[in-house]
GUKESE-858876 format. One line per 8 residues: number of its first residue (from 1); their letters; for each residue y, z, x of N, C-alpha, C. Coordinates in steps of 0.05 Angstrom, whole numbers, plus 5000, padded with zeros to 4 digits. Each point is the difference from the previous one (the first is absolute). Layout:
<atoms>
NUM	a	Y:Z:X:Y:Z:X:Y:Z:X ~ ...
</atoms>
This chain:
<atoms>
1	xxxxxxxx	6091:7099:9156:5011:4999:5027:4979:4988:5019 ~ 5008:4984:5018:4982:4989:5020:4999:5020:5024 ~ 4979:4996:5016:4999:5017:5024:5023:4995:5019 ~ 5009:4975:5001:5022:4993:5017:5026:5014:4991 ~ 5003:5002:4973:5024:5014:4990:4999:5030:5006 ~ 4976:5011:4999:4997:5028:5008:5007:5005:5029 ~ 4991:4981:5017:5007:5002:5028:5030:4998:5005 ~ 5013:4983:4984:5029:4997:5002:5014:5026:4993
9	xxxxxxxx	4990:5014:4979:5011:5026:4993:4997:5020:5023 ~ 4977:4999:5013:4996:5018:5023:5020:4994:5023 ~ 5005:4975:5004:5018:4992:5022:5028:5010:4995 ~ 5007:5003:4974:5027:5009:4993:5002:5030:4994 ~ 4977:5014:5002:4999:5028:4992:5014:5018:5020 ~ 5020:5015:4992:5014:5018:5019:4984:5024:5008 ~ 4978:5005:4985:4983:5023:5007:4975:4993:5016 ~ 4997:4974:5006:4976:4991:5014:4996:5013:5027
17	xxxxxxxx	5022:5008:5012:4999:5012:5027:4985:5026:5001 ~ 4998:5014:4977:4987:5026:4999:4969:4998:5002 ~ 4989:4977:4995:4971:4997:5001:4989:5008:5028 ~ 5014:4994:5021:4991:5005:5027:5000:5030:5006 ~ 5013:5016:4983:5002:5029:5005:4975:5015:4990 ~ 4981:4986:4987:4977:5013:4988:4974:4993:5015 ~ 4982:5019:5001:4974:4995:5012:4981:4992:4978 ~ 4998:4975:4995:4983:4989:4979:4977:4984:5012
25	xxxxxxxx	4976:5003:4988:4977:4985:5011:5002:4971:4995 ~ 4989:4984:5018:4999:4971:4995:4982:4993:4977 ~ 5007:4979:4986:4982:4990:4979:5001:5016:4974 ~ 5019:5018:4997:5003:5017:4976:5026:4995:4987 ~ 5000:4996:4973:5024:4999:4984:5001:5027:4985 ~ 5019:5017:5007:4999:5027:4990:5019:5003:4976 ~ 4988:5002:4976:5015:5003:4976:4996:5028:4988 ~ 4998:5020:5017:4996:5027:4991:5019:5020:5014
33	xxxxxxxx	5023:4990:5009:5020:5018:5012:5012:5018:4979 ~ 4997:4994:4975:5009:5018:4979:4982:5024:4997 ~ 4977:5000:5013:4981:5023:5000:5000:5014:5027 ~ 4997:4984:5021:5002:5010:5028:5012:4979:5017 ~ 5023:5006:5010:5014:4980:5018:4986:4999:5027 ~ 5001:4977:5013:4988:4997:5027:5017:5014:5021 ~ 4989:5005:5023:5015:5015:5020:5021:4983:5015 ~ 5024:5010:5002:5019:4987:5019:4990:5005:5028
41	xxxxxxxx	5005:4980:5017:4992:5004:5028:5014:5024:5012 ~ 5025:5005:4992:5015:5023:5010:4987:5026:4992 ~ 4985:5001:4978:4986:5024:4992:4978:5007:5019 ~ 4985:4980:5009:4980:5005:5021:5012:5011:5025 ~ 5022:4989:5008:5014:5009:5024:5011:5028:4997 ~ 5012:5005:4976:5011:5026:4996:4979:5022:4998 ~ 4977:4994:4988:4978:5019:4998:4989:5007:5028 ~ 4998:4979:5017:4991:5005:5027:5019:5018:5015
49	xxxxxxxx	5025:4996:4997:5020:5017:5013:4999:5028:4990 ~ 4998:5003:4973:5000:5027:4988:4975:5015:5008 ~ 4977:4986:5002:4975:5013:5006:4998:5006:5030 ~ 5006:4981:5017:4995:5003:5029:5022:5016:5014 ~ 5025:4993:4994:5022:5012:5015:5009:5026:4986 ~ 5007:4997:4974:5012:5023:4986:4980:5022:4995 ~ 4977:4993:4988:4979:5020:4995:4985:5007:5026 ~ 4992:4979:5015:4983:5005:5023:5014:5013:5023
57	xxxxxxxx	5025:4993:5005:5015:5012:5022:5020:5021:4992 ~ 5015:4994:4978:5020:5019:4991:4989:5024:4987 ~ 4976:4996:4987:4987:5022:4986:5019:5014:4981 ~ 4999:5026:4998:5016:5014:4980:5030:4996:5004 ~ 5008:4994:5025:5029:4996:5005:5011:4977:4985 ~ 4983:4981:4992:5010:4976:4987:5012:5004:4972 ~ 4994:5024:4988:5015:5006:4975:5030:4999:5005 ~ 5008:5008:5023:5029:5000:5007:5007:4975:5016
65	xxxxxxxx	4985:4995:5022:5009:4979:5018:4996:4972:4989 ~ 4981:4996:4982:4996:4973:4988:5010:4998:4971 ~ 5013:5020:4991:5012:4999:4973:4980:5002:4977 ~ 4976:5011:5005:4980:5002:4979:5011:5016:4976 ~ 5014:5022:5006:5008:5017:4978:5020:4987:4982 ~ 5015:4980:5010:5020:4986:4984:4989:4975:4986 ~ 4975:4993:5006:4990:4975:4990:5000:4997:4970 ~ 4993:5020:4984:5000:4996:4971:5028:4992:4989
73	xxxxxxxx	5021:5013:5010:5026:4993:4991:5010:4974:5012 ~ 4993:4995:5025:5009:4976:5013:4988:4975:4986 ~ 4974:5000:4996:4987:4977:4987:5008:4999:4971 ~ 5003:5023:4987:5009:5001:4972:5027:4988:4997 ~ 5018:5005:5020:5027:4988:4999:4999:4970:5002 ~ 4981:4989:5015:4997:4971:5002:4990:4988:4974 ~ 4980:5014:4988:4990:4990:4974:5022:5001:4979 ~ 5018:5020:5002:5022:5002:4981:5016:4975:4999
81	xxxxxxxx	5003:4986:5022:5015:4975:5001:4986:4978:4984 ~ 4974:5002:4996:4985:4980:4985:5000:5005:4970 ~ 5007:5024:4991:4998:5007:4972:5027:5009:4988 ~ 5022:4994:5014:5026:5006:4988:5006:5030:4998 ~ 4991:5015:5021:5005:5029:5000:5015:5007:5025 ~ 5011:5025:5001:5013:5010:5024:4980:5012:5019 ~ 5005:5000:5026:4980:5011:5019:4990:5028:4993 ~ 5018:5017:4991:4992:5028:4994:4986:5004:4974
89	xxxxxxxx	4992:4977:4987:4986:5002:4974:4971:4992:5002 ~ 4991:4993:5023:4972:4990:5003:4987:5013:5025 ~ 4976:5009:4996:4984:5010:5023:4971:4991:4997 ~ 4986:5001:5022:4971:4994:5000:4986:5026:4996 ~ 4980:5000:4982:4985:5024:4995:4975:4994:4985 ~ 4977:5011:5008:4976:5000:4983:4991:4972:4992 ~ 4987:4998:4977:4991:4975:4989:5016:4995:4974 ~ 4997:4975:4990:5014:4994:4975:4992:5018:4977
97	xxxxxxxx	4974:5005:4998:4990:5017:4978:5011:5029:5002 ~ 5000:5011:5024:5011:5027:5004:5029:5000:4994 ~ 5015:4980:5009:5029:4999:4995:5006:4997:4971 ~ 4984:4984:4986:5004:4997:4971:4997:5026:4986 ~ 4979:5015:5007:4995:5027:4988:5023:5018:5006 ~ 5010:5001:5025:5022:5017:5007:5025:4993:4984 ~ 5007:4974:4999:5025:4993:4987:4998:5003:4969 ~ 4977:4995:4988:4997:5004:4972:5004:5030:4993
105	xxxxxxxx	4988:5017:5016:5004:5029:4997:5029:5007:5004 ~ 5012:4987:5021:5028:5005:5005:5018:4992:4978 ~ 4994:4978:4987:5015:4990:4977:5000:5021:4977 ~ 4976:5011:4995:4998:5021:4980:5018:5024:5007 ~ 5001:5006:5026:5018:5023:5007:5029:4994:4996 ~ 5007:4974:5001:5028:4992:4995:5007:4998:4970 ~ 4980:4999:4983:5004:4998:4971:4985:5022:4986 ~ 5009:5025:5004:4987:5023:4987:5003:4997:4969
113	xxxxxxxx	4978:5008:4986:5001:4997:4971:4988:4974:4990 ~ 4996:4981:5018:4986:4975:4993:4973:5000:5014 ~ 4980:4988:4987:4974:5000:5011:4985:4973:5001 ~ 5012:4979:4988:4986:4975:4999:5004:4983:5025 ~ 4977:4992:5012:5000:4980:5021:4991:4974:4988 ~ 5017:4981:4999:4995:4974:4986:4993:4979:5020 ~ 4977:4986:4996:4992:4978:5017:4988:4978:4984 ~ 4992:4979:5014:4989:4976:4987:4969:5001:5000
121	xxxxxxxx	4988:4996:4978:4971:4996:4999:4993:4976:5016 ~ 4980:5003:5018:4993:4978:5018:5016:5000:5026 ~ 5016:5021:5004:5014:5003:5026:4978:5003:5022 ~ 5008:4998:5025:4981:5003:5021:4985:5026:4997 ~ 4973:5000:5000:4985:5023:4993:5007:5026:5015 ~ 5005:4997:5027:5005:5025:5014:5025:5013:4991 ~ 5020:4985:4991:5024:5012:4988:4994:5016:4976 ~ 4984:4988:4982:4992:5014:4976:4983:5025:5006
129	xxxxxxxx	4982:4997:5020:4983:5022:5007:5016:5024:5011 ~ 5020:4994:5017:5017:5021:5010:5016:5014:4978 ~ 5009:4984:4981:5015:5012:4978:4982:5015:4981 ~ 4976:4991:4996:4980:5015:4984:4995:5027:5013 ~ 4996:5000:5027:4995:5024:5014:5023:5020:4998 ~ 5025:4989:5002:5023:5018:4998:5002:5012:4972 ~ 4996:4984:4979:5001:5010:4973:4978:5021:4995 ~ 4976:4995:5011:4979:5019:4996:5006:5027:5014
137	xxxxxxxx	5013:4998:5023:5007:5024:5015:5021:5016:4986 ~ 5019:4987:4988:5023:5014:4987:4994:5008:4972 ~ 4978:4991:4988:4993:5008:4973:5021:4992:4980 ~ 5009:5019:4984:5019:4994:4978:5028:4995:5010 ~ 5004:5001:5026:5027:4995:5011:5005:4970:5006 ~ 4979:4984:4998:5003:4971:5005:4979:4985:4984 ~ 5007:4975:4993:4982:4983:4985:5005:4971:5009 ~ 4978:4986:5006:5002:4972:5008:4997:4983:4975
145	xxxxxxxx	5018:4981:4997:4999:4981:4978:5000:4972:5012 ~ 4979:4985:4996:4998:4973:5010:5000:4980:4977 ~ 5019:4982:4999:5002:4981:4978:5000:4971:5011 ~ 4996:4981:4982:5001:4972:5007:5028:4993:5011 ~ 5001:4981:5018:5025:4992:5013:5021:4993:4979 ~ 4992:4985:4980:5019:4991:4980:5012:5024:4984 ~ 4985:5022:4998:5009:5023:4985:5015:5020:5016 ~ 5000:4997:5026:5010:5021:5018:5030:5006:4996
153	xxxxxxxx	5018:4980:5000:5028:5007:4997:5006:5017:4975 ~ 4986:4994:4978:5005:5014:4975:4987:5028:5000 ~ 4982:5005:5019:4986:5026:5001:5016:5021:5015 ~ 5021:4992:5013:5016:5019:5015:5017:5016:4979 ~ 4996:5027:5001:5014:5016:4980:5011:5026:5014 ~ 5009:5018:4983:5013:5024:5010:4981:5020:5013 ~ 4974:4996:4998:4981:5017:5013:4990:4987:5026 ~ 5008:4976:5006:4991:4986:5024:5015:5012:5024
161	xxxxxxxx	4984:5011:5019:5012:5010:5024:5003:4978:5021 ~ 4979:4983:5002:5000:4979:5020:4983:4977:4991 ~ 5010:4976:5005:4985:4975:4996:4989:4991:5027 ~ 4974:4996:5002:4987:4993:5025:4988:4972:4997 ~ 5011:4981:5016:4991:4972:4997:4997:4987:5028 ~ 4981:4981:5001:4998:4983:5024:5018:4976:4996 ~ 5019:4996:5018:5019:4979:4996:4987:4972:4997 ~ 4980:4994:5017:4985:4976:4997:4971:5008:4996
169	xxxxxxxx	4989:4991:4977:4973:5008:4992:4979:4991:5020 ~ 4983:5018:5007:4980:4994:5022:4982:4977:4993 ~ 4994:4996:4975:4981:4979:4992:5014:4974:4992 ~ 5017:5002:4981:5013:4975:4989:5024:4991:5016 ~ 5012:5018:5016:5025:4994:5014:5025:5000:4982 ~ 4996:5008:4975:5023:5001:4982:5021:5020:5011 ~ 5025:4992:4998:5022:5015:5012:5016:5014:4978 ~ 5004:5026:5002:5017:5014:4981:5030:4994:5008
177	xxxxxxxx	5017:5001:4979:5029:4998:5005:5008:5029:5007 ~ 5003:5004:5026:5006:5027:5010:5026:5012:4989 ~ 5020:4983:5000:5026:5009:4990:4999:5008:4971 ~ 4987:4983:4983:4999:5005:4972:4984:5025:4993 ~ 4977:5004:5013:4984:5023:4994:5013:5026:5009 ~ 5012:4999:5024:5014:5023:5010:5023:5008:4982 ~ 5015:4980:4990:5022:5006:4982:4990:5011:4974 ~ 4978:4989:4989:4989:5010:4975:4990:5029:5003
185	xxxxxxxx	4988:5007:5022:4991:5027:5005:5024:5019:5002 ~ 5020:4992:5015:5023:5017:5003:5015:5004:4974 ~ 5000:4981:4983:5013:5003:4974:4987:5022:4983 ~ 4975:5005:5005:4986:5022:4986:4998:5025:5017 ~ 5013:5001:5023:5000:5023:5016:4976:5003:5018 ~ 4984:4979:5002:4975:5001:5016:5005:4988:5028 ~ 4982:5006:5018:5000:4989:5027:4980:4977:5002 ~ 5001:4984:5021:4981:4979:5005:4989:5002:5028
193	xxxxxxxx	4974:4998:5002:4986:5000:5026:4986:4973:5003 ~ 5009:4985:5020:4990:4973:5005:4979:4999:5022 ~ 4978:4987:4995:4980:4994:5020:5007:4972:5011 ~ 5006:4999:5026:5010:4975:5013:4979:4987:5018 ~ 4974:5007:4996:4979:4990:5018:5000:4970:5003 ~ 5003:4986:4978:4999:4970:5001:5028:4988:5001 ~ 5020:5017:5005:5028:4990:5000:5012:5000:5028 ~ 4997:5022:5014:5014:5003:5026:4990:4979:5019
201	xxxxxxxx	5019:4986:5012:4994:4979:5019:4993:4973:4987 ~ 5001:4999:4973:4993:4975:4987:5023:4990:4982 ~ 5010:5017:4983:5021:4992:4981:5024:5019:5003 ~ 5023:4990:4990:5024:5016:5002:4998:5025:4984 ~ 5007:5023:5013:5001:5026:4987:5027:5013:5007 ~ 5014:5010:4981:5026:5013:5004:5000:5026:4985 ~ 4987:5021:5011:4997:5025:4985:5027:5012:4993 ~ 5018:5002:5019:5026:5011:4994:5017:4983:4982
209	xxxxxxxx	4995:4974:5002:5015:4981:4983:4993:5003:4971 ~ 4976:5010:4993:4992:5004:4972:5000:5030:4993 ~ 5010:5016:5019:5003:5029:4995:4972:5013:4997 ~ 4981:4992:5017:4973:5010:4998:4999:5030:5009 ~ 4980:5014:4990:4997:5028:5006:4980:5006:5022 ~ 4976:4989:4997:4978:5006:5017:4983:4975:5005 ~ 4987:4999:5023:4982:4977:5005:4980:5008:5021 ~ 4977:4986:4999:4979:5003:5021:4991:4972:5007
217	xxxxxxxx	4985:4997:5022:4989:4974:5007:4982:5002:5024 ~ 4981:4982:5001:4982:4998:5024:5012:4982:5020 ~ 4988:5000:5024:5012:4984:5022:4979:4981:5012 ~ 4977:4998:4989:4979:4983:5012:4998:4973:4987 ~ 5017:4993:4981:4999:4974:4988:5020:4982:5015 ~ 5023:4995:4987:5019:4981:5012:5015:5011:5025 ~ 4998:5026:5004:5012:5012:5024:4981:4999:5024 ~ 4974:4993:4995:4981:4995:5021:4997:5025:5018
225	xxxxxxxx	4998:5023:4988:4998:5025:5015:4972:5008:5008 ~ 4980:4986:4990:4972:5005:5008:4985:5016:4978 ~ 4974:4999:5000:4984:5014:4980:5005:5030:5000 ~ 5006:5010:4976:5006:5029:4998:5026:5009:5011 ~ 5018:4981:5005:5026:5007:5011:5015:5020:4982 ~ 5015:5017:5011:5014:5021:4984:5020:4987:4980 ~ 5004:5014:4978:5017:4990:4979:5029:5009:5003 ~ 5017:4991:4982:5028:5009:5001:5008:5012:4973
233	xxxxxxxx	5021:5016:5001:5010:5013:4976:5030:4998:4999 ~ 5011:4993:4977:5029:4999:4996:5009:5020:4979 ~ 5020:5016:5007:5013:5018:4981:5030:4995:5002 ~ 5012:4992:4978:5029:4996:5000:5014:5025:5009 ~ 5021:4997:5016:5013:5023:5013:5009:5020:4979 ~ 5007:4991:4976:5010:5019:4980:4978:5019:4990 ~ 4975:4994:5005:4978:5017:4990:4988:5017:5022 ~ 5007:4995:5025:4985:5012:5022:5001:5030:5002
241	xxxxxxxx	5023:5012:4994:5002:5029:5003:4986:5015:4977 ~ 4997:4987:4977:4989:5014:4977:4970:4994:4995 ~ 4990:4977:5009:4972:4993:4994:4981:5020:5014 ~ 4979:5007:4986:4980:5019:5010:4974:4985:5005 ~ 4990:5001:5025:4975:4988:5007:4977:5020:4995 ~ 4978:4991:4989:4977:5018:4996:4984:5004:5025 ~ 5005:4984:5020:4984:5002:5025:5019:5009:5022 ~ 5000:5026:5006:5020:5012:5018:4988:5004:5027
249	xxxxxxxx	4999:4980:5016:4989:5001:5027:5022:5006:5020 ~ 4991:5006:5025:5020:5010:5020:5021:4979:5008 ~ 4993:4975:4999:5020:4980:5007:5021:4996:4979 ~ 4996:5011:4976:5021:4999:4980:5018:5024:5000 ~ 4994:5019:5018:5015:5025:5003:5027:4993:5012 ~ 5020:5016:4993:5027:4996:5011:5000:5003:5031 ~ 4983:5018:5010:4997:5004:5029:4971:5002:5007 ~ 4986:4978:5003:4971:5001:5004:4991:5017:5024
257	xxxxxxxx	5016:5000:5021:4992:5015:5024:5012:5028:5001 ~ 5010:5009:4978:5007:5029:4998:4975:5016:4993 ~ 4979:4986:4989:4974:5012:4994:5003:5025:4982 ~ 5016:4997:4979:5004:5022:4981:4976:5001:4981 ~ 4994:5024:4989:4979:5003:4981:5008:4987:4973 ~ 5025:5003:4993:5009:4989:4974:5010:4972:5003 ~ 4997:4985:4978:5008:4971:5000:5029:4997:4991 ~ 5015:4987:5017:5028:4993:4993:5001:4969:5002
265	xxxxxxxx	5002:4986:4978:4999:4971:5001:5025:4988:5013 ~ 4997:4979:5015:5023:4985:5010:5014:4989:4975 ~ 5026:5000:5001:5016:4992:4977:5005:4970:4999 ~ 4989:4985:5019:5003:4971:5001:4973:4987:4997 ~ 4998:4974:5008:4975:4985:4997:4977:5012:5015 ~ 5006:5017:5021:4978:5012:5015:4983:5019:4983 ~ 5011:5009:4978:4985:5017:4981:4976:4986:4988 ~ 4998:4973:5002:4977:4985:4990:4979:4996:5020
273	xxxxxxxx	5004:5008:5025:4979:4999:5021:4982:5024:4997 ~ 4974:4996:5003:4982:5022:4996:4989:5010:5027 ~ 4981:4984:5011:4987:5008:5025:5009:4984:5024 ~ 4985:5003:5021:5006:4987:5026:5000:4970:4997 ~ 5020:4987:5009:5002:4970:4998:4977:4986:5015 ~ 4989:4979:4989:4978:4985:5013:5012:4981:5020 ~ 5002:5008:5025:5016:4986:5020:4989:4972:5006 ~ 4974:4997:5003:4990:4973:5006:5004:4981:4977
281	xxxxxxxx	4997:5010:4975:5005:4983:4977:5030:4993:4999 ~ 5017:5019:5006:5029:4994:5000:5007:4980:5021 ~ 4987:5001:5023:5006:4981:5022:4994:4971:4991 ~ 4976:4996:4988:4994:4973:4990:5018:4992:4978 ~ 5006:5018:4982:5018:4993:4977:5028:4992:5010 ~ 5010:5015:5019:5027:4994:5009:5002:4971:5011 ~ 4979:4992:5013:5000:4972:5011:5001:4980:4977 ~ 4985:5006:4978:5000:4982:4977:5027:5000:4986
289	xxxxxxxx	5012:5023:4997:5027:5002:4987:5021:4986:5017 ~ 4999:5004:5026:5020:4987:5017:4998:4969:4998 ~ 4976:4990:4997:4996:4972:4997:5012:4991:4973 ~ 4994:5015:4979:5010:4993:4973:5030:4999:4999 ~ 5013:5019:5015:5029:5002:4999:5013:4976:5014 ~ 4985:4984:5015:5012:4976:5013:5003:4977:4980 ~ 4986:5002:4977:5001:4977:4981:5021:5005:4979 ~ 5011:4978:4990:5019:5001:4978:4985:5006:4974
297	xxxxxxxx	5006:5022:4987:4985:5007:4976:5001:4979:4978 ~ 5022:4986:4997:5002:4979:4980:4981:4977:5006 ~ 4999:4993:5026:4982:4979:5008:4970:5008:4997 ~ 4994:5026:5005:4973:5010:4996:4991:4997:4971 ~ 5016:5009:4982:4993:4998:4972:4998:4971:4991 ~ 5020:4984:5007:5001:4972:4991:4975:4985:5010 ~ 4993:5004:5026:4976:4986:5010:4975:5010:4987 ~ 4997:5026:4996:4976:5011:4987:4996:4988:4972
305	xxxxxxxx	5022:4999:4985:4998:4989:4973:4993:4970:5001 ~ 5012:4986:5019:4994:4971:5003:4971:4995:5007 ~ 4989:5017:5018:4972:4997:5007:4982:5005:4976 ~ 5006:5020:4985:4985:5007:4976:5001:4977:4979 ~ 5024:4988:4997:5003:4978:4982:4984:4976:5009 ~ 5000:4995:5026:4984:4978:5010:4971:5004:4995 ~ 4990:5024:5004:4972:5006:4996:4992:4996:4971 ~ 5016:5011:4981:4994:4998:4972:4999:4970:4992
313	xxxxxxxx	5021:4985:5008:5002:4972:4992:4976:4984:5010 ~ 4993:5004:5025:4978:4984:5012:4973:5008:4989 ~ 4995:5026:4995:4975:5008:4988:4997:4989:4972 ~ 5021:5003:4984:4998:4991:4972:4999:4970:4998 ~ 5010:4986:5019:4999:4970:5000:4972:4990:5007 ~ 4984:5017:5014:4975:4990:5010:4975:5014:4988 ~ 5003:5024:4990:4977:5014:4990:4994:4992:4971 ~ 4976:4989:4996:4992:4991:4974:4986:5021:4983
321	xxxxxxxx	4996:5023:5012:4985:5022:4987:5018:5013:4978 ~ 4992:4997:4975:5016:5011:4978:4999:5030:4998 ~ 4982:5012:5015:4999:5030:5000:5021:5012:5017 ~ 5013:4984:5017:5021:5010:5017:5026:5004:4985 ~ 5013:5023:5003:5024:5006:4986:5020:5015:5018 ~ 5025:4991:5000:5020:5014:5015:5005:5027:4987 ~ 4997:5022:5014:5003:5027:4989:5026:5013:5010 ~ 5016:4985:5014:5026:5009:5009:5022:4987:4983
329	xxxxxxxx	5024:5012:4998:5021:4987:4985:5005:4971:5010 ~ 5006:4983:4982:5005:4972:5008:5028:4998:5013 ~ 5019:5016:4992:5027:4999:5010:5000:5014:5028 ~ 5008:4986:5021:5000:5012:5027:5018:5025:5001 ~ 5022:5000:4985:5018:5023:5001:4988:5025:4988 ~ 4978:4997:4985:4987:5022:4987:4976:5011:5015 ~ 4995:4990:5024:4977:5010:5015:5007:5005:5029 ~ 4982:5013:5014:5002:5005:5029:4987:4977:5016
337	xxxxxxxx	4991:5007:5024:4991:4979:5018:4969:4998:5001 ~ 4987:5007:4979:4971:4993:4999:4995:4987:4972 ~ 4977:4986:4999:4993:4985:4976:4972:5008:4992 ~ 4996:5005:4974:4974:5007:4989:4990:4978:4982 ~ 4976:4991:5006:4986:4981:4982:4976:5015:4989 ~ 4997:4999:4973:4977:5012:4987:4978:4979:4997 ~ 4975:5009:5006:4976:4983:4997:4976:5018:4996 ~ 4981:4993:4983:4977:5017:4996:4984:5006:5025
345	xxxxxxxx	5002:4982:5019:4987:5003:5026:5020:5004:5023 ~ 5020:5015:4994:5022:5004:5019:4990:5011:5027 ~ 4982:5018:4999:4990:5012:5025:4986:4979:5017 ~ 4982:4984:4988:4986:4979:5015:5019:4979:5010 ~ 5021:4994:4985:5020:4981:5009:5013:5009:5026 ~ 5008:5026:5001:5013:5011:5024:4981:4999:5023 ~ 4974:5007:4996:4981:4999:5022:4995:4972:5010 ~ 4999:4981:4982:4996:4972:5008:5024:4990:5017
353	xxxxxxxx	5024:5009:4992:5024:4993:5016:4999:5013:5028 ~ 4991:5025:5001:4998:5014:5026:4980:4986:5018 ~ 4979:4989:4988:4980:4985:5017:5013:4976:5012 ~ 5022:4990:4989:5015:4978:5011:5023:5009:5018 ~ 5002:5026:5005:5021:5010:5017:5026:5005:4986 ~ 5000:5001:4973:5024:5005:4985:4997:5027:4986 ~ 5016:5019:5008:4996:5028:4992:5019:5008:4977 ~ 4989:5007:4977:5014:5012:4978:4986:5026:4993
361	xxxxxxxx	5004:5010:4976:4984:5023:4991:4995:4999:4970 ~ 4985:5019:4990:4991:5000:4972:5008:5027:4988 ~ 5010:4999:4975:5006:5024:4985:4986:4998:4973 ~ 4984:5020:4994:4984:5001:4976:5019:4999:4975 ~ 4990:4987:4978:4973:4990:4997:4996:4971:5009 ~ 5022:4984:5002:4996:4971:5004:5022:4987:5016 ~ 5015:5014:5016:5024:4990:5013:4995:4992:5029 ~ 5004:4974:5006:5001:4991:5028:5030:5001:5008
369	xxxxxxxx	5006:5015:5020:5027:5006:5007:5007:4989:5028 ~ 5023:4986:5002:5009:4987:5025:5029:5007:5005 ~ 5005:5010:5025:5027:5008:5007:5013:4981:5019 ~ 5027:4999:5000:5015:4980:5015:5021:5014:5017 ~ 4991:5010:5023:5018:5014:5018:5017:4980:5016 ~ 5026:5001:4997:5017:4978:5010:5002:4999:5031 ~ 4995:5022:5014:5005:5000:5028:4979:4986:5016 ~ 4975:4998:4990:4980:4987:5016:4986:4977:4986
377	xxxxxxxx	5004:4996:4975:4987:4978:4986:5017:4974:5001 ~ 4987:4978:5002:5014:4974:4999:4995:4986:4974 ~ 5016:4981:4993:4997:4984:4976:4974:4984:5001 ~ 4994:4989:5023:4976:4983:5002:4974:5017:4997 ~ 5001:5025:5009:4977:5018:4996:4996:5005:4970 ~ 5021:5005:4986:4998:5005:4971:4991:4975:4986 ~ 5010:4977:5008:4990:4975:4989:4970:4997:5004 ~ 4991:5005:5024:4972:4997:5006:4983:5021:4984
385	xxxxxxxx	5010:5024:4998:4986:5020:4985:4997:4993:4970 ~ 5021:4989:4989:4999:4992:4972:4980:4977:4995 ~ 5000:4981:5018:4980:4978:4998:4972:5011:5003 ~ 4996:5019:5018:4973:5012:5003:4991:5014:4975 ~ 5018:5015:4987:4993:5014:4976:4993:4979:4978 ~ 5015:4979:4998:4994:4979:4981:4972:4989:5005 ~ 4994:4995:5025:4973:4989:5006:4978:5020:4994 ~ 5004:5026:5006:4980:5020:4994:4995:5001:4970
393	xxxxxxxx	5021:4998:4985:4997:5001:4970:4986:4975:4990 ~ 5009:4977:5009:4990:4974:4989:4971:4995:5008 ~ 4992:5009:5024:4973:4995:5009:4981:5022:4992 ~ 5011:5023:4991:4983:5023:4994:4987:5012:5024 ~ 5012:4997:5024:4988:5010:5024:5001:5031:5001 ~ 5015:5012:4982:5000:5029:4999:4974:5011:4989 ~ 4984:4983:4987:4976:5010:4986:4976:5003:5019 ~ 5003:5019:5018:4979:5006:5020:4994:5030:4999
401	xxxxxxxx	4975:5008:5004:4994:5029:4999:5016:5017:5019 ~ 5005:4989:5024:5015:5016:5020:5029:5005:4992 ~ 5011:4982:4983:5027:5004:4991:5002:5019:4976 ~ 4979:5006:4988:5000:5018:4977:4995:5029:5007 ~ 4990:5005:5024:4992:5026:5009:5026:5016:5006 ~ 5004:5022:4986:5025:5015:5002:4999:5018:5025 ~ 5021:4999:5015:5004:5019:5023:5014:5025:4990 ~ 5002:5020:5016:5012:5025:4992:5030:4997:4996
409	xx	5013:4983:5016:5029:4994:4997:5002:4971:4990 ~ 5015:4996:4978:5002:4974:4989:5028:4987:5005
</atoms>
């Protein structure tokens, strides 16, 4: 593709108008929205309002007068529209790791007599860590089994309580067939818990359409909720009254302000809330979700996949380095909206690109990872980034001491 052809695609892009809604620095091509989305301008404005007026002037009264107490369910209901769920099936609570722990334990409570938690070897580490911690806590009442992706469908058996998978793999962007895996688990009497961190706001998700049971997800990637933004949790309505959460905090109580000594869980999605909602984080997140809801989901996914295809094609057409290898699925339908290239000097490659104002990230041991957020990226930016990567590879400009020095966050 020529640069002029990329510009023509931008001119016809129905999502191009969203670029102006983001506070992006000049001179930067940001290909890391799959890790941390940039701030919507509305988030800055909403945070100022929440801090100065609601917190600063309303003080404690704002729990009622500014709707703080309703925020987890209100924002959760908006996210429900992005993942094919009903409003009463999603709430904001805690972090992804905490929610994964809660729902995996809850799945075991829904399948008494079964103890296997089945996951994928190489799944996002924090998911495996949380499941390892749960299994260690429960002793002989639970066991984590992690198998290769190719072996996972056949590993679901009559002792499987729950299958825990990340819909889009954090490193390779490989996409699971959500409907097929959910059906396979249900055929064996097992539940499925989906991690939607790399899915929500990027690709089509229809939880109720595939009869999903449980899901979690973060909000600081494609939802642009900000660093450390609170996570969300989905529990299908049919499971809400029976599921048992291991973290019984006051906001999950049927009547939090009755201040009873004994815990009575709310029988609906509120039972998955633990502690006091993070109001400032919710304020920023709601601005990001409101912006996402203005876009056509089909157009979002189609553009993201097209941007990724453009990047792959342009890099492979220009990079003469034989050590470079596409580590994502070749088929666009089989991956999410980021692309992984493997290279022995992947970290240095990413640092050399950053020195040119093109931001990606690195995942050990050798993955240079680039994300394609459809709401703020243009075709010409992706074209330019691909050409820059080809030049960095062909000239060996990555081979500098400052590009090899590892930072704490990669």
